[in-house]
C-alpha positions as a printed Julia matrix, in Angstrom:
220×3 Matrix{Float64}:
 152.6   45.8   176.21
 149.58  47.15  174.81
 147.56  45.37  172.04
 146.1   48.15  169.59
 143.79  47.7   166.48
 144.4   49.93  164.14
 142.31  51.04  161.14
 143.97  49.72  157.96
 142.89  50.12  154.52
 140.64  46.59  154.3
 139.83  46.35  158.24
 141.4   46.3   161.58
 145.46  45.6   161.78
 146.45  43.97  164.76
 149.55  45.63  166.44
 151.55  45.75  169.62
 152.59  49.13  170.95
 155.17  50.36  173.3
 155.03  54.01  174.43
 158.01  55.8   175.39
 158.0   58.04  178.72
 160.41  60.79  176.93
 158.69  63.81  175.44
 158.82  63.68  171.53
 160.59  60.29  171.65
 161.8   58.75  168.27
 159.37  56.75  166.39
 159.86  53.18  164.86
 157.52  50.91  162.95
 158.94  47.18  162.52
 157.8   44.91  159.75
 157.45  41.1   159.89
 158.56  38.67  157.49
 156.36  36.91  154.62
 153.24  36.36  155.68
 152.58  32.99  153.49
 156.04  31.24  155.1
 154.93  31.63  158.51
 155.61  35.13  159.16
 153.79  36.9   162.08
 154.66  40.19  164.12
 156.28  37.55  166.53
 158.62  36.09  164.81
 162.05  36.11  166.71
 164.24  38.65  164.49
 161.06  41.44  164.26
 160.31  40.76  168.23
 164.2   41.56  168.45
 164.24  44.75  166.49
 161.16  45.81  168.46
 162.72  45.25  171.65
 166.04  47.06  170.8
 164.05  50.03  169.44
 162.28  50.09  172.97
 165.36  49.76  175.08
 166.76  52.48  173.31
 163.67  54.94  174.24
 161.71  54.9   170.99
 157.79  54.56  170.8
 157.67  51.72  168.91
 154.86  49.9   166.84
 154.97  46.32  165.41
 151.83  44.7   163.68
 150.59  41.94  161.23
 149.77  42.43  158.08
 146.79  42.04  156.49
 145.51  38.25  156.6
 147.85  37.4   159.67
 146.9   36.86  163.23
 143.73  38.94  163.77
 144.2   41.26  160.98
 141.68  41.45  158.63
 142.22  41.41  154.92
 144.37  38.8   152.58
 147.7   38.28  151.72
 148.27  41.15  148.45
 151.87  40.7   147.18
 153.51  43.39  148.74
 151.02  46.55  147.33
 148.52  45.9   150.09
 151.12  45.42  152.91
 152.85  48.55  152.02
 149.27  50.3   152.78
 149.12  48.64  155.91
 152.75  50.06  156.86
 151.63  53.48  155.59
 148.26  52.99  157.58
 150.48  52.05  160.98
 152.88  54.93  160.15
 150.14  57.43  160.2
 148.71  56.07  163.18
 151.93  55.8   165.41
 152.34  59.95  164.22
 148.75  60.56  165.35
 149.87  59.49  169.09
 153.27  61.15  168.71
 153.1   64.39  166.47
 156.33  65.67  167.26
 158.97  63.34  167.36
 162.58  63.7   167.57
 163.14  61.41  164.59
 161.19  58.29  162.75
 162.44  54.83  161.82
 161.56  51.82  160.02
 162.82  48.39  160.18
 162.09  44.99  158.71
 163.11  41.62  158.27
 163.14  39.67  155.11
 159.59  40.28  153.13
 159.49  43.05  155.76
 162.51  44.73  154.56
 161.54  44.87  151.08
 158.27  46.77  152.27
 160.6   49.21  154.37
 162.62  50.36  151.45
 159.32  50.97  149.63
 157.86  52.55  152.53
 160.82  55.15  152.5
 160.12  56.36  149.17
 156.77  56.85  149.89
 157.43  58.85  153.62
 159.68  61.7   153.07
 159.54  62.23  157.08
 161.26  58.99  157.82
 165.0   59.32  159.04
 166.65  56.01  158.87
 166.26  52.39  158.64
 167.38  48.59  159.19
 166.64  46.04  156.68
 167.47  42.52  157.81
 167.93  40.2   154.93
 166.48  42.38  152.34
 165.76  39.61  149.68
 167.39  41.02  146.74
 167.56  37.75  144.95
 163.84  37.82  144.74
 162.33  41.25  144.83
 163.06  44.27  142.67
 164.79  46.87  144.34
 165.78  49.16  141.81
 162.88  51.48  143.19
 165.88  53.09  145.41
 167.13  55.28  142.7
 167.79  57.48  144.53
 167.26  55.98  148.33
 166.2   59.02  150.13
 168.28  58.17  153.38
 170.99  56.52  155.03
 170.64  53.19  157.08
 171.83  49.89  157.79
 171.4   46.33  156.24
 172.24  43.22  158.14
 172.74  39.96  156.63
 173.46  36.29  158.12
 177.03  35.06  156.38
 174.98  31.54  155.93
 172.0   32.8   154.81
 170.27  30.1   152.41
 167.52  31.98  151.3
 168.25  35.16  150.55
 171.79  35.28  148.68
 174.49  37.3   150.72
 175.9   38.03  147.23
 172.73  39.82  146.16
 172.37  41.5   149.4
 176.24  42.81  149.21
 175.38  44.03  145.56
 172.36  45.99  146.76
 174.38  47.34  149.77
 177.07  48.54  147.19
 174.71  49.86  144.76
 173.13  52.08  147.53
 176.46  53.08  149.11
 177.66  54.56  145.77
 174.82  57.2   145.53
 175.8   60.83  146.57
 175.19  61.83  150.11
 174.27  58.31  151.33
 175.68  56.35  154.09
 174.89  52.41  154.18
 176.47  50.37  157.01
 175.99  46.91  155.73
 177.15  44.44  158.28
 177.4   40.45  157.86
 177.2   38.21  160.7
 179.26  35.5   159.72
 177.48  32.43  161.62
 173.63  33.58  160.99
 171.04  31.27  158.89
 168.3   33.32  157.44
 166.85  33.16  160.75
 169.48  34.35  162.74
 169.33  31.36  165.19
 171.52  31.4   168.18
 172.5   34.87  166.4
 170.03  37.14  167.83
 171.95  38.41  170.36
 174.55  39.7   168.08
 171.91  40.88  165.66
 170.57  43.18  168.57
 174.12  44.34  169.04
 174.86  45.3   165.98
 171.59  47.48  165.47
 171.77  48.73  169.1
 175.7   50.01  168.0
 174.27  51.56  164.67
 171.02  53.19  166.21
 173.13  55.03  169.19
 175.71  56.36  166.65
 172.69  57.74  164.52
 170.76  59.17  167.46
 173.92  60.9   169.29
 176.45  61.7   166.18
 179.79  63.06  167.03
 180.14  66.61  166.35
 182.08  67.49  162.98
 185.44  68.71  163.65
 186.18  72.1   161.99
 189.93  72.74  161.02
 191.79  75.65  161.12
């Protein structure tokens, strides 16, 4: 898959890009975990999410936040990383001006940035948040959350507590017109070691249903 260098707010952003063959293919960007704890676009969960979108026909981009790998700049505690994500989404939309849909996914710290991007970009149609760190960061900005999506959590996560994510999912699900598909993978820890196939299976199921919704039955 081609390496691309994107002009970001503080310099170049290192990325990997897959261009789908289908005209007007849906788009997705995938955001990696915390840069100061070893998070990169090559993280196993991030890569698995990237491959899931690719295999379902999305034009898909993953990238390194500022200060990671060959991306310029330094860690900015979320604000700058959100600007990086917005710049990458801009780049992806320039390459694909008429997509069928536009999605964002993120893992851990990347899930927190993912949810913030939803609030900034009304063209986003859905999201997948893996282990959103609801016990570490404030998610009250999702009031209301603009689109439906999926939240995946490991049942044995010792970094992001299952209870905090459950409460976040419940709060979002209570919002009118919003559907949050909240799923727990019982044996998974925070990094989903040995549970990547299970993670991928749940994400594929959700995306297939979202891309191909069942027709509504009209009674009478």
